[in-house]
VEXBA-897685 format. One record per residue: residue in one letter; x, z, y of N, C-alpha, C in turn. Coordinates in steps of 0.2 Angstrom, whole numbers, plus 2048, in hexadecimal, padded with zeros to 3 digits. Example, Ala and Ser with C-alpha at 12.3 -4.5 7.8 and 13.67 -1.06 7.14 Angstrom:
BEGIN
A8428277E483E8277EA8428277F0;S8408237F58448247FB840827800;
END
This chain:
BEGIN
MB173A5386B1C3A238BB193A4392;AB1E3A7396B1D3A939DB1E3A33A2;VB1A3A33A7B1B39E3ACB1B3A13B3;FB2039F3B7B213A23BEB2139D3C3;EB1B39D3C7B1A3983CCB1D39A3D2;TB223963D5B253973DBB233943E2;TB1D38F3E1B1B38C3E7B163903EB;TB1738F3F1B123933F5B0E38E3FA;MB093903FCB0538C401B0738C408;PB0838740BB0B388412B0638B417;VB0838F41BB04393420B0438F426;TAFE38E429AFE38942FB0138C435;GB02392436B0539643BB0C39543B;RB0F393436B17393435B1938B437;AB15387438B17380439B1B380440;FB19383445B1D38344BB2438744A;GB2438C446B2A390445B2F38C441;GB2C38843CB30384438B3437E43C;RB3037B441B33376445B3837944A;LB3637F44DB3B383452B4138444E;SB40387448B46389444B4B382443;AB4837D441B4B376440B4F374446;VB4C37544DB4F373453B55378454;IB5437E453B59383454B5F38144F;HB5D380449B6337E444B66378446;TB63373449B6636D44BB6B36E451;LB68372456B6C37445BB73377459;FB7237C455B78380453B7D37C44F;AB7A37744BB7E372447B8236E44C;GB7F36C451B82367456B8836B45A;VB8737145CB8C37545FB9137645A;IB90378454B9537944FB9A37344E;AB9636D44DB9A36744CB9E365453;WB9B366459B9F36545FBA636945F;NBA437045DBAA37445DBB0373458;DBAD370452BB236E44DBB6368450;ABB3364453BB635D456BBB35F45B;RBB936445FBBD366465BC436A462;ABC336E45DBC837245ABCD36D457;TBCA368453BCE363450BD235F455;HBCF35D45ABD2359460BD835D463;NBD7364464BDC368467BE2369462;ABE136A45CBE636B456BEA364456;LBE735F456BEB358455BEE35745B;SBEC359461BF0357467BF635C468;KBF7361464BFC365464C0236345F;LC0035E45BC0535C456C0A357459;TC10357457C15352459C1334B456;DC1634645AC1533F457C1733E450;RC1D34244EC1F341447C1A345442;EC1734A444C1234D440C0C34943F;LC0A346445C04341445C0533C440;DC0C339440C0E33343CC0D335435;DC0F33C433C0F33E42CC0833E429;IC0333F42EBFC33F42BBF933842C;GBFC33342FBFA32D430BF632B436;LBF732F43BBF432F442BF932E447;NBF732B44DBFB32B453BF732E458;RBF932E45EBF6332464BEF32E466;SBEF328465BE9324467BE3325462;DBE532845CBE0329457BDC330459;IBDF33445CBDC33B45DBD633A461;SBD5336466BCF33546ABC9333466;SBCB32F460BC532C45CBC3330457;IBC6336456BC433B451BBE33E453;RBBD33F459BB734345CBB133F459;
END
């Protein structure tokens, strides 16, 4: 029977790089979430009152979606 071990020992020099990577990832995730909310807000703002009613929203609900 063959066994393949996939665990590795952490390298101490990579600790800062890992934290930096996590910070950058969090920053980009925040920018992406902000842009998605902005695009959704803009798209909903362009809908007519009738179209908003069809999806169960009204104009005052748009600002709470952000």
